[in-house]
C-alpha positions, -999 to +999 in steps of 0.1 A: +555-413+727+518-413+734+493-435+716+478-403+700+510-393+684+526-427+676+528-436+639+498-457+628+502-493+617+496-498+580+469-524+585+441-518+610+420-548+604+421-579+582+427-596+560+393-613+563+387-641+538+353-637+522+339-656+492+366-679+479+365-703+450+391-720+428+387-693+402+382-662+424+393-648+457+375-620+476+393-605+506+385-576+530+411-553+547+413-518+562+446-499+561+456-465+576+466-453+541+460-465+505+483-495+503+501-510+472+496-547+477+506-580+461+491-614+468+512-645+472+496-679+468+514-712+475+493-743+472+508-775+487+528-793+460+528-765+435+551-735+429+541-702+445+522-675+425+526-638+429+499-614+418+501-576+417+469-561+430+462-535+403+431-513+401+412-541+385+418-564+415+419-538+443+394-511+451+405-486+478+378-465+495+384-437+520+367-440+554+385-411+570+418-393+570+437-424+582+414-452+573+411-468+539+389-498+530+407-523+506+384-546+487+404-573+470+387-592+442+410-615+422+399-636+392+424-664+386+433-675+351+446-709+365+422-724+391+436-732+425+435-768+437+408-780+460+413-800+492+449-789+499+463-762+521+471-730+503+495-706+521+490-670+512+505-636+520+497-599+513+529-579+508+528-542+513+551-520+491+570-495+512+555-460+514+576-436+493+576-409+520+588-434+546+563-421+571+541-444+592+551-472+616+556-498+589+578-501+558+559-527+539+565-564+545+545-595+549+516-606+571+541-622+594+557-587+599+525-565+603+500-590+617+519-619+634+488-626+655+472-640+624+497-669+623+491-702+640+519-715+662+548-726+640+533-712+608+551-687+586+519-677+566+482-678+571+464-703+548+431-715+536+415-746+520+391-747+491+367-776+499+354-797+471+319-796+486+297-780+513+296-810+536+313-795+566+301-761+578+308-738+608+279-716+616+269-691+644+253-658+652+250-632+679+285-620+689+278-594+717+311-580+730+298-572+765+281-605+772+300-619+802+311-652+786+337-666+763+339-659+726+329-687+702+353-674+675+382-681+700+370-716+705+367-721+667+402-709+661+416-734+686+396-761+670+410-752+635+445-749+648+444-786+659+436-795+623+461-772+605+479-802+590+446-820+580+430-799+552+404-826+546+390-818+580+385-781+574+350-766+570+340-753+536+326-721+551+323-700+582+286-690+580+279-659+602+241-659+604+233-626+619+242-600+646+279-599+637+278-566+655+253-550+679+248-515+666+219-510+690+234-526+721+267-510+729+286-511+762+297-477+776+334-485+774+331-498+738+313-465+729+342-446+745+366-467+725+346-460+693+349-422+698+386-424+706+392-444+674+371-420+653+393-392+665+425-411+661+418-421+625+399-390+615+368-410+604+343-389+583+319-365+600+283-358+589+255-334+596+224-347+614+189-336+607+161-341+633+184-344+663+191-319+691+228-319+679+237-304+645+263-330+635+285-359+645+309-338+664+280-324+685+269-360+690+303-371+704+306-342+727+270-342+740+263-348+776+237-374+765+261-393+743+267-421+769+237-440+782+212-413+774+210-411+736+173-410+735+175-375+748+191-364+715+157-367+698+139-333+697+113-330+724+083-327+700+052-348+696+064-364+663+094-379+683+073-397+709+066-428+688+102-429+676+116-427+711+093-455+722+100-478+693+137-470+687+148-468+723+122-489+739+142-521+736+153-517+772+118-527+782+121-562+769+139-582+796+129-616+784+138-619+748+165-593+744+188-574+768+189-543+747+210-513+757+195-489+732+205-459+752+240-463+736+227-469+701+252-462+673+241-433+652+268-419+629+284-437+600+318-433+616+306-450+648+295-481+629+327-483+610+347-480+642+326-507+657+335-531+629+372-523+634+371-528+671+352-562+671+372-577+642+408-567+650+430-562+681+451-536+663+428-505+668+427-511+706+465-505+707+459-470+693+435-457+719+430-452+756+396-459+771+389-433+798+357-432+818+336-402+811+318-382+838+289-404+849+265-406+879+271-433+905+248-458+889+263-455+854+298-455+869+291-489+884+277-501+851+306-487+831+332-504+854+314-537+852+312-535+814+348-525+811+360-557+828+340-578+803+352-557+773+388-562+784+384-599+784+368-597+750+398-577+736+421-604+749+405-629+726+405-607+695+438-620+680+423-655+680+390-643+664+409-623+638+431-654+630+400-675+624+386-649+600+420-649+581+418-686+576+382-696+567+362-682+538+331-665+553+296-656+543+277-631+564+240-620+565+224-594+586+198-598+613+183-570+633+211-560+656+235-554+627+212-525+620+188-519+649+167-540+672+134-553+657+144-539+623+113-538+601+093-558+626+059-543+617+045-520+591+040-495+619+076-498+629+087-490+594+063-460+592+077-446+624+114-453+619+116-442+582+093-412+587+118-394+609+150-381+593+172-389+623+161-425+627+162-430+589+198-418+589+207-440+619+194-471+601+209-460+568+243-455+582+243-490+597+232-505+564+258-486+545+285-499+568+270-534+564+274-531+527+311-522+530+320-545+558+298-576+553+275-575+522+301-568+495+322-599+504+292-622+499+288-614+462+308-585+447+290-587+413+255-585+428+266-556+451+285-537+424+260-509+419+253-500+455+291-502+462+298-478+433+273-453+448+289-457+482+323-452+467+313-420+451+299-407+484+331-415+502+353-399+476+332-367+479+338-367+517+375-372+511+375-342+489+354-321+512+376-320+543+362-352+557+325-344+558+299-366+541+277-343+520+242-346+535+222-346+503+243-372+486+244-393+518+206-393+521+202-402+484+226-432+488+207-443+519+174-440+502+185-463+473+202-487+497+170-491+518+151-500+486+178-524+473+168-560+467+197-585+464+212-591+498+205-629+497+233-652+486+236-684+466+266-706+462+265-736+438+280-768+451+271-801+468+248-793+484+236-760+471+239-732+497+212-705+500+215-676+525+182-658+530+175-621+535+147-621+561+149-584+569+143-562+538+116-581+518+089-584+544+053-596+540+035-568+558+004-579+578-029-572+560-048-574+593-031-547+612+001-525+608+009-534+644+011-571+637+045-587+629+054-588+592+062-621+575+100-626+574+099-629+535+071-617+512+054-639+486+077-628+458+109-635+477+096-669+488+086-677+452+121-668+440+135-691+467+114-719+454+126-714+419+162-714+429+160-747+447+137-766+422+151-800+413+182-797+436+187-831+454+196-813+486+201-778+499+214-759+529+193-729+538+206-702+561+177-685+578+188-661+605+157-669+625+148-706+629+121-718+605+110-743+632+115-728+666+104-736+702+066-738+701+060-724+736+082-694+730+064-688+697+030-690+715+042-664+741+053-642+712+018-646+696+001-637+729+020-604+731+011-597+695-026-603+701-023-579+730-010-553+705+025-554+721+048-572+696+077-549+706+076-561+742+092-593+730+110-603+699+079-615+681+098-625+650+094-661+639+084-677+607+050-688+621+040-653+632+026-644+598+000-667+583+008-660+547+046-664+550+043-695+571+019-711+547+040-704+516+072-715+533+056-748+544+042-754+509+077-750+494+088-779+516+059-800+504+064-793+467+072-825+447+101-809+427+119-792+456+148-809+473+146-842+491+168-830+519+168-796+535+193-786+562+182-752+578+210-734+597+198-706+620+208-684+649+192-654+666+176-670+697+206-673+720+204-710+726+211-741+704+190-770+693+184-795+665+152-810+651+145-838+627+114-830+606+092-851+583+059-844+566+031-865+582+013-892+562+038-891+533+060-922+529+082-906+502+089-869+508+114-844+519+133-847+551+143-815+570+167-807+598+165-774+617+199-768+633+203-737+654+235-724+669+233-692+690+251-672+702+288-669+694+291-646+724+256-645+740+233-668+759+197-669+773+191-664+810+197-699+824+168-702+848+143-688+823+155-711+795+153-741+817+117-732+826+107-727+789+124-760+780+106-780+806+072-764+799+076-769+762+084-806+766+053-810+787+028-789+767+040-800+733+049-836+738+045-857+706+010-868+714-002-835+729-034-822+713-019-787+714+003-796+684-028-795+662-033-758+669+000-749+654+006-740+618+032-768+614+008-795+625+014-814+593+050-817+602+063-844+625+091-828+645+115-849+666+139-829+689+174-842+694+188-843+729+222-827+735+245-854+748+255-833+778+219-827+789+215-834+826+178-836+830+163-842+795+167-806+783+167-801+745+179-765+744+216-760+749+226-727+766+261-713+762+283-694+739+300-713+711+297-721+674+280-748+655+296-775+633+276-797+610+288-825+588+267-838+559+268-872+541+268-876+503+230-872+502+231-839+521+218-854+554+235-845+587+259-871+599+272-851+628+257-821+646+276-804+674+282-772+692+318-762+699+310-748+733+333-718+740+339-732+775+362-757+758+341-789+751+319-803+723+282-809+727+267-833+702+231-838+691+227-875+681+195-887+664+169-902+687+142-928+682+112-911+667+088-930+689+106-919+721 
């Protein structure tokens, strides 16, 4: 029996644990049909509980003929205990018709790869505080290196019997997928999965193809997608801005010629990077390509095959740790909302607006909802109506309704996340509430506007300590920020990723003033990603004996890294040009801050930037100060960032 005709497994991806608390459990899953589920919970030392997932607890949304999103949201009358292991199971009721490859059963039956060795069920731990956190960003499947999620799963497995050592959260701080940077073999797999599952089609306005089927069958669908834009003057700016990412060899390695475009493509991407199961349903066959692209395809295919080998481990981690996720640009498109001019160009063309909207709609369903179901209830309801219409119209998303949903989603404010606890956890949206430059529409926008920053300040007033997740570091490497500024002054911010907190005078000033306010927290821990290297800074306000202390802790990427030689050059030059007593420091916006870099313990020549895939682990003391900062390097070892003497 071929893969195309074999019965489909009942679960395609998941379960993925999302926002969990003692009183409420939020879980994400995709099945090949609408599933009748029950949830079993068995805390250590307590009798098991079984909960039927009725319509109040389970929402099922169609994504295609054989793909159904299951959003599980269970309010618990009796709170679960904290600090102990809680085994859980999702039991599937048998399908009445008896069709399909499964006949119900437990996770151990339909997803044995989610169980650690010797376990009979997956499990989770509800921590009593937020003092141990895993965090990371930038998981690029075709980066030729190991996967940090695999490393984190192995680390967690070693602590299976020690619930007190489990992190409170897995914080995924941006670029969970790369919608704009897709390897050829992965795009072929996406198209094969779309066909296998019958994911929804759509019409396309403003392209040289009429609809998604035309897109998948076009000669330009692999490595030449910029050719799908109509050859008219109005598309010139769009082609340059939307597909020009390949011209940025230093700060990104974009492969925009394979940019995802349809809603189905983005949904298939999520399934293929979060689960090994869809890969078992498809064959990846090389399309007709020229010699140069054939060589590239084969090189990428070897890397993708190694990535797929690690997917059971990554999926197992997501099934054991509660997770919060926030977008950065690659979840949607490179340089998303970088400048006012970028926005005018991208949103002024129906095709690019649809591309961006499709990625944001998929983000809502696959990432955003799980952060805060209550806050996302209205946009989710609108998306559900759209998907039901498609399900009733032979698998085609109605264009007018799709555009209306996208229009409202692009204007939605409420992607940021707050979780009460010790310390308070605040996840920032640095993408959709931008402070546009008043000086020139070509200059980078501030990462958050005045209103968003004011709301942030109100939310953290009088808190003794806070953990802030900012996808881009608030305090980055000065030399790299200067290079970004020089490109901006030359009118070429898109030539590099000119996105940092200091790039916009207003946003930088307000953000720094928040830290100096007398009623804001005494201790700030800022967790970031984005930059494809890892570092840690201790930060104080100059000339203030009593005042807040800050720590900038950056972990990037989960499966990505910076070019070694180039990063080494930047690191050395930055240490020389911006030494503690260098006069150049007084020309930076953060000159009133005293910043002390930490040296990674495995540094060989004084470097302060750690390069290599992995995931960050931070432990905080009872006052919210870091007691341990480390990178779980995907190559199998730990890198720690111990504090150093501030006068060194």
